C-alpha positions as CSV (number, residue, x, y, z in Angstrom):
1,X,10.4,-5.4,1.4
2,X,10.1,-7.9,4.3
3,X,13.2,-9.8,5.2
4,X,13.3,-13.4,5.0
5,X,12.7,-15.5,8.0
6,X,15.6,-17.7,7.5
7,X,19.4,-16.6,6.3
8,X,22.3,-18.9,5.6
9,X,25.4,-17.5,7.1
10,X,28.8,-18.4,5.7
11,X,32.2,-17.7,7.3
12,X,34.6,-15.4,5.0
13,X,36.2,-18.5,3.5
14,X,33.9,-21.4,4.1
15,X,35.2,-24.9,4.5
16,X,32.9,-26.1,2.1
17,X,34.7,-24.3,-0.4
18,X,38.3,-24.1,0.6
19,X,38.3,-28.2,1.5
20,X,35.1,-29.7,-0.2
21,X,36.6,-33.0,0.8
22,X,35.7,-32.3,4.4
23,X,32.0,-32.1,3.9
24,X,32.3,-35.3,1.9
25,X,33.9,-37.2,4.7
26,X,31.3,-35.8,7.3
27,X,28.4,-36.9,5.0
28,X,30.0,-40.5,4.6
29,X,30.9,-40.6,8.0
30,X,34.3,-41.7,7.1
31,X,37.2,-42.2,9.5
32,X,35.6,-41.0,12.8
33,X,37.8,-41.1,15.8
34,X,35.3,-40.0,18.4
35,X,31.6,-40.2,19.0
36,X,29.4,-37.6,20.7
37,X,26.6,-38.9,22.9
38,X,23.5,-36.6,23.2
39,X,21.5,-39.4,24.8
40,X,20.9,-43.2,24.7
41,X,19.7,-43.1,21.3
42,X,21.3,-40.3,19.6
43,X,25.0,-40.5,18.4
44,X,27.2,-38.0,16.3
45,X,30.3,-39.4,14.8
46,X,32.9,-36.9,14.3
47,X,36.7,-35.9,13.9
48,X,38.5,-34.9,17.2
49,X,41.0,-32.7,15.2
50,X,38.0,-31.0,13.3
51,X,35.9,-30.1,16.3
52,X,39.0,-29.1,18.4
53,X,40.2,-26.3,15.7
54,X,36.7,-25.2,14.8
55,X,34.9,-24.8,18.1
56,X,37.3,-23.4,20.6
57,X,35.5,-23.8,23.7
58,X,35.5,-27.9,23.2
59,X,39.2,-27.9,22.7
60,X,39.8,-29.2,26.1
61,X,37.0,-31.5,26.0
62,X,38.2,-32.8,22.6
63,X,41.7,-32.8,23.3
64,X,42.2,-35.6,25.5
65,X,41.5,-39.0,26.2
66,X,37.9,-40.3,25.9
67,X,36.6,-43.4,27.5
68,X,35.7,-45.9,24.6
69,X,36.2,-42.9,22.1
70,X,32.9,-41.3,23.2
71,X,32.4,-37.9,24.6
72,X,29.1,-37.1,26.3
73,X,27.0,-34.2,25.9
74,X,23.9,-35.5,27.7
75,X,23.7,-32.4,29.7
76,X,22.7,-30.8,26.5
77,X,20.6,-33.2,24.9
78,X,17.5,-31.2,25.1
79,X,19.1,-29.0,22.3
80,X,20.7,-31.7,20.2
81,X,19.1,-29.9,16.7
82,X,21.4,-27.0,17.6
83,X,24.5,-29.0,18.4
84,X,24.0,-30.9,15.1
85,X,23.7,-27.7,13.3
86,X,27.0,-26.5,15.1
87,X,28.8,-29.8,14.2
88,X,27.8,-29.1,10.6
89,X,29.2,-25.7,10.8
90,X,32.5,-27.0,11.9
91,X,32.8,-28.8,8.9
92,X,31.3,-26.6,6.1
93,X,31.5,-23.2,7.5
94,X,28.1,-22.7,6.9
95,X,24.9,-22.5,9.2
96,X,21.3,-21.6,8.8
97,X,19.8,-19.1,11.3
98,X,16.0,-18.9,11.5
99,X,13.5,-17.1,13.9
100,X,12.7,-20.6,15.4
101,X,16.5,-21.3,16.3
102,X,18.3,-17.8,16.7
103,X,17.9,-17.7,20.4
104,X,19.2,-21.1,21.2
105,X,22.1,-20.7,18.3
106,X,23.2,-17.4,19.7
107,X,23.3,-18.6,23.2
108,X,25.4,-21.5,21.9
109,X,27.6,-19.3,19.8
110,X,28.1,-16.9,22.7
111,X,29.3,-19.7,25.4
112,X,31.3,-21.2,22.6
113,X,33.0,-18.5,21.5
114,X,32.0,-18.7,17.9
115,X,32.3,-15.1,17.1
116,X,31.3,-14.9,13.6
117,X,28.1,-17.0,14.3
118,X,27.3,-14.7,17.2
119,X,27.6,-11.7,15.1
120,X,25.3,-12.8,12.4
121,X,22.5,-13.7,14.9
122,X,23.0,-10.1,16.2
123,X,22.4,-8.8,12.7
124,X,19.7,-11.2,11.9
125,X,17.8,-10.1,15.1
126,X,18.4,-6.4,14.6
127,X,17.6,-6.2,11.0
128,X,14.0,-8.0,12.0
129,X,13.5,-6.1,15.2
130,X,9.6,-4.5,15.4
131,X,7.8,-3.4,18.1
132,X,5.9,-6.9,17.8
133,X,8.9,-9.0,18.5
134,X,10.5,-6.2,21.1
135,X,9.9,-8.1,24.1
136,X,11.4,-11.3,22.8
137,X,14.6,-9.7,21.6
138,X,14.8,-7.7,24.8
139,X,14.6,-10.9,26.8
140,X,17.5,-12.2,25.0
141,X,19.5,-9.3,25.2
142,X,19.1,-9.3,29.1
143,X,19.8,-13.0,29.2
144,X,23.0,-12.6,27.4
145,X,23.7,-8.9,28.6
146,X,24.2,-8.3,25.1
147,X,24.9,-4.4,24.5
148,X,24.4,-4.2,20.9
149,X,20.8,-5.9,21.1
150,X,19.9,-3.6,24.0
151,X,21.0,-0.5,22.4
152,X,19.1,-1.6,19.2
153,X,15.9,-2.1,21.3
154,X,16.3,1.3,22.9
155,X,16.7,3.1,19.6
156,X,13.5,1.3,18.3
157,X,11.6,2.3,21.4
158,X,12.9,5.9,20.9
159,X,12.4,6.4,17.5
160,X,8.7,4.7,17.4
161,X,7.8,6.1,20.9
162,X,4.4,7.2,19.7
163,X,3.5,3.9,18.7
164,X,5.2,2.0,21.6
165,X,3.0,3.6,23.8
166,X,0.3,1.4,22.6
167,X,2.2,-1.9,23.8
168,X,1.9,-3.6,27.0
169,X,5.6,-3.3,27.3
170,X,5.6,0.2,27.8
171,X,3.4,0.1,30.9
172,X,5.9,-2.7,32.0
173,X,8.9,-0.1,31.6
174,X,10.8,0.1,34.9
175,X,11.0,3.9,36.0
176,X,14.7,4.3,35.1
177,X,14.0,3.0,31.5
178,X,11.4,5.3,31.0
179,X,13.3,8.2,32.2
180,X,15.8,7.3,29.6
181,X,13.7,7.1,26.8
182,X,12.2,10.5,27.9
183,X,15.9,11.9,27.9
184,X,16.8,10.6,24.4
185,X,17.5,12.5,21.6
186,X,15.0,12.6,18.7
187,X,12.2,11.2,20.8
188,X,9.7,9.8,18.2
189,X,6.7,12.1,18.8
190,X,5.0,14.7,16.8
191,X,4.4,17.0,19.6
192,X,5.1,17.4,23.2
193,X,1.8,16.8,24.5
194,X,2.2,13.3,23.4
195,X,4.9,13.0,25.7
196,X,2.6,14.3,28.6
197,X,0.0,12.0,27.7
198,X,2.5,9.0,27.5
199,X,3.7,9.9,31.1
200,X,0.1,10.0,32.4
201,X,-0.8,6.9,30.9
202,X,2.2,5.0,32.5
203,X,1.3,6.7,35.7
204,X,-2.5,5.6,35.5
205,X,-1.7,1.9,34.5
206,X,0.0,1.2,37.9
207,X,-2.6,-1.1,38.7
208,X,-2.9,-2.8,35.6
209,X,-1.7,-6.6,35.2
210,X,0.9,-5.7,32.3
211,X,2.4,-3.1,34.8
212,X,2.9,-5.2,37.8
213,X,6.2,-4.7,39.6
214,X,7.7,-2.1,37.1
215,X,8.1,0.7,39.7
216,X,9.5,0.2,43.0
217,X,7.2,2.7,44.5
218,X,3.9,4.5,43.9
219,X,3.8,5.9,40.4
220,X,2.1,8.8,41.3
221,X,5.1,9.6,43.8
222,X,7.6,9.8,40.6
223,X,5.1,11.8,38.4
224,X,6.9,15.2,39.1
225,X,10.5,13.1,38.2
226,X,8.7,12.3,35.0
227,X,7.1,15.6,34.2
228,X,10.4,17.4,34.8
229,X,11.5,15.6,31.7
230,X,8.9,17.5,29.6
231,X,9.7,20.7,27.4
232,X,7.1,22.8,28.6
233,X,7.8,25.5,26.5
234,X,6.5,23.5,23.7
235,X,3.2,22.7,25.2
236,X,0.5,24.8,24.8
237,X,-1.1,26.9,27.5
238,X,-4.7,25.4,26.6
239,X,-3.3,21.9,27.0
240,X,-1.8,22.7,30.8
241,X,-4.8,24.3,31.7
242,X,-6.7,21.0,30.6
243,X,-4.2,18.7,32.4
244,X,-4.5,21.1,35.7
245,X,-8.3,20.7,35.6
246,X,-8.3,16.9,34.9
247,X,-5.5,16.2,37.6
248,X,-7.3,18.3,40.4
249,X,-10.0,15.6,40.3
250,X,-7.7,12.7,41.2
251,X,-7.9,11.7,44.7
252,X,-4.3,11.5,45.6
253,X,-2.1,13.3,48.3
254,X,-1.5,16.8,47.3
255,X,2.1,16.4,46.8
256,X,1.7,13.6,44.2
257,X,-0.9,15.3,42.0
258,X,0.2,16.3,38.9
259,X,-0.1,20.0,39.9
260,X,-2.5,22.4,41.5
261,X,-1.3,25.6,39.3
262,X,1.1,26.1,36.5
263,X,3.7,26.8,38.9
264,X,4.3,23.1,38.8
265,X,6.0,23.5,35.3
266,X,7.3,26.9,35.4
267,X,11.0,27.8,35.0
268,X,12.7,24.5,36.4
269,X,10.7,22.2,34.2
270,X,11.4,24.3,31.2
271,X,15.0,23.5,31.5
272,X,14.3,19.9,30.2
273,X,16.2,19.0,27.2
274,X,16.2,16.3,24.5
275,X,19.0,16.9,22.3
276,X,21.9,14.7,23.7
277,X,22.1,10.9,23.6
278,X,22.2,9.6,27.3
279,X,23.2,6.4,29.1
280,X,20.3,3.8,29.5
281,X,19.8,1.1,31.8
282,X,17.6,-1.2,29.9
283,X,17.0,-4.5,31.8
284,X,13.8,-6.2,33.2
C-alpha cells in the first residue's frame, strides 16, 4: 500500500498533551515577550523561554537582550513557512512533514539540532525512496553528508540494479560509485550477463549528455577495471564469444578494447566475488 505524502510527527511526550495550555497561549498570542522579524511585513510573537528551551541552537540568540524586544531572522525570511512550522513545533511537540517541505525541514532540523525531527525526516525519505526520486534523495544526502540516506540510496541501487540501469542516473555514476555497486553483495540481477551489459552500457554512454563529467578519464580506459568485477565463471562461453566479436569492431586503442581473446577474462577475472559488504563513496 502506498504511503501517505504527509505525516505528522510527534515527540514521545508532545507538549500539546503534556501542557495543553501552551498551545492555547500560542494560539491566543498571550503575554509574548519577544518578536521574531522575518521581514518588514511578517513578525511572529513568541515567548523567549519556550524557544530557548525547545530549540537548542537558538538559545544564545534568545537568551540575551534584544533591541526593542525584536529578534531578526531576516536572513532566513525566504523560509518563513518552515520557521513558522518550527515555532509551532516548539509549543506543541508536533510537526507536519510532507514531500514539499521535507528537504527544507531536514536542513533546519540538522542545523538547529532538533534530533527527533531530523530522524523522522530521514525515516520519511527512506520509507518513500524509489528509483524515480532517487536523485532527489541522493542530492539531499550529499548536501547534508547524511550517511543514513546515502546508505539507503546505495541499497536501493544495489537491490534494484537491473532496473536502475534504465535510469539516467546510472549513466551519470562516477567510476568509484559504479565499482562499489559491482562489488556489493546481493546485486539485484538475474544473471551475470546483465552485469556485463550494464558495464558496456555505462562505457558506451560516455558521450551522452546524462553522462557528462561522470568519469575523469575515458571510460574505455577504465573498462578492464570494471570487467575485472564480473564473475566470468558464471557467464556462458557463447555470451563471451559474442562479446569478443562485438568489441573487435570498436575503433578504440587495442589496450582499451573489451578484449581480443578469451584470455582477457580468464583466471584473474574469475576471482571476482560479490559476497561481502564493501565501503561505498557515494557522492556526486
